[in-house]
N, C-alpha and C positions, 0 to 999 in steps of 0.2 A: 019194783020196791024192794026187793032182795038184792039187786043190783047197786043200788043207792046204797044200803047198807054195807055191802060188801065195798064199794067204792070208799064211803066215810071212814070205815074199819082201816083201809088199805093207806090212808091220808093220814089218818091219826097216828098209824105204827111209824110211817116214813118220816112223821114230824120227831117223832122219839126218837129214831135213831139218827136225825141229825146231831152233830157233835160242832160245838162251836167252835172256829179255829183256834182260838187262844187256849182251851179246852186240848184239842188235839195235840200241840204242840207241848202242853203240860205233860198231857201222856207217854209221850215221846222220850221226855227228858227224864217221868219216872221209869218207864222199860230200861232205858240204855245205862240207867246206875243201877239197875237189879242185873242185869247182864254183866256189865263191869263186874259188878260182887261175885257173882257165880264164876266168871273166867278167873278171878282172883282165885278163889277157891280149887278150882281146876289146876291152878298152877300150884298150890300149897298141899293138893291132894295128889299131885302129880297124877292127874287124870287126863290126857292130852285132849282126847271130845269131848270132853264137858270145857276145856278151855277155848279148844278151836270152835266150837259150837256157839260157845257165848260170845267171845270176841269179834267172829263173824257178824253175828246177830249185832252188838253195838258197834260195829263200825257201818252197818247197811244203816241204823237209825242215826248216826250222826252225820251220815252222808245225806240222808233224808232232811234233817234240821239245816244243812247247809244251803240243800236245793229249796229249802223254802223261805229263803231271803231273796226279796225281789232283785232281779238281776238288774236294773235299772236304779238301784239305789246304790247311790255314792257316797252316802253320809259317813261320816266316819266310826261311826258304831258298826253300820253293817259292813263296813272293811273290816273292822277288828272281829266281827264276830265269823267272817269269813276267812280270817287269817288263824283265829283260833281252831276253829272248826279244822282249818285243813293241816295246823301243826299237829292238833291229835290224830287226824287221819294216817300221815306221816308216819306217825311213832307206835299206833296200837298195832299194825302188821309185823311190828318187830320184836313184838314180846314174845308171837309166837316159837321164836327162835333163842330169844334170850332169857325168857323166862322170869324179866324184869317187872316184881309187883311194884315197885316206888314208882315207875312210870305210869302204871295202869292207876294206881292211888292217885297219882298228880291227875291225871286226864279226869278223873272220878272228883276228885276236889274242884275243878273246873266248871265241870258240869253240874255239880251240885249248888255251886255258888251262882250258875246263870239259871236254875230251876227255882232259885229262891228270890231272885232279880224279878224272874218271870212272875213267880206267885204275889211278889210286891205292888207290881206295876200291871202289865197286861191282864190278868186274872181280876185286878180290882178294876178296871177301869172298863173292861167286859161285863162285870158283875157275875163272873163264873166262879161257882161253889167250889172250894179246894178239896170235899172230901176228905179221904184219909190222911191227903197230903200232908206234911208238915214243914215247916220253913227250916229251909237251910242255914239259918244266922245270917242272913242279908239285912244291910240295911243299916248299915255302920255309917258314920259322919265322916269318915276320911277319903270319899272320893266320888265321882258322878256314879248316878245309877242308868245301866243302860236300859231302855224302856222298849221291848219290844211290842208295838202296837200289833194287831190281829195282821196288818200286811207287811210294815216294814219298822225297823228300829229305828229309833229316833235317842237323843240325849236329852235326859229330865232335869229340870231343877231339883238343887238340892233343898231338901225341904227346912232341915233345920237351921242350918248354916246362913245361907244367902237364897234369895227367888231367883238370880239372873241365871244362865243355864253357863255349865261349867265342861270343858270339855275334858277326859283325862287323857293323857298321853297312852296309846298302845304301844307296850313294848313286847315284842316275841324273838324269841331262837329258837328256830326251829329243832336243833338237835337235841332239847331237853325238857321242851314245853314250856320254857320259861318266861312265863305270860304275866301281865299285870293287867289286873282286871278289877 
């Protein structure tokens, strides 16, 4: 009898601890933005430890976001995300030496936009609560929206202009994070 109560309590706790994949990706976006902001503070305050620790954590999170894209997914959206994450991962380590907050801010802008797209699409599809998250101002009429479903990204229809699928041409230059999303 007592053993059954313990087992039931364990199962209840285990269920509560499960995080939906869409929410987990959202949490990664939120955390990487915090670490990039703290890294910028470290640069501005000339605190190498603060800059380095937070830059390292941001790089680790972005690597995890990149690894979360299915390797067998060869869609244009998946390739774009891999390229964007790769470009950011090429530039962020250079900040330790260059102290260039402009590149850091640009990376943060791209990630804020991806977080907003994630909130507008995948989080709604999965019926996941946003909690304290705020919209990053995404949802404009002038481009396709990347939908990162729980397993893999796809191109979504634009709601306001046309119902057919549109593909935006990904543009990227590794040297300065010149990416169009």
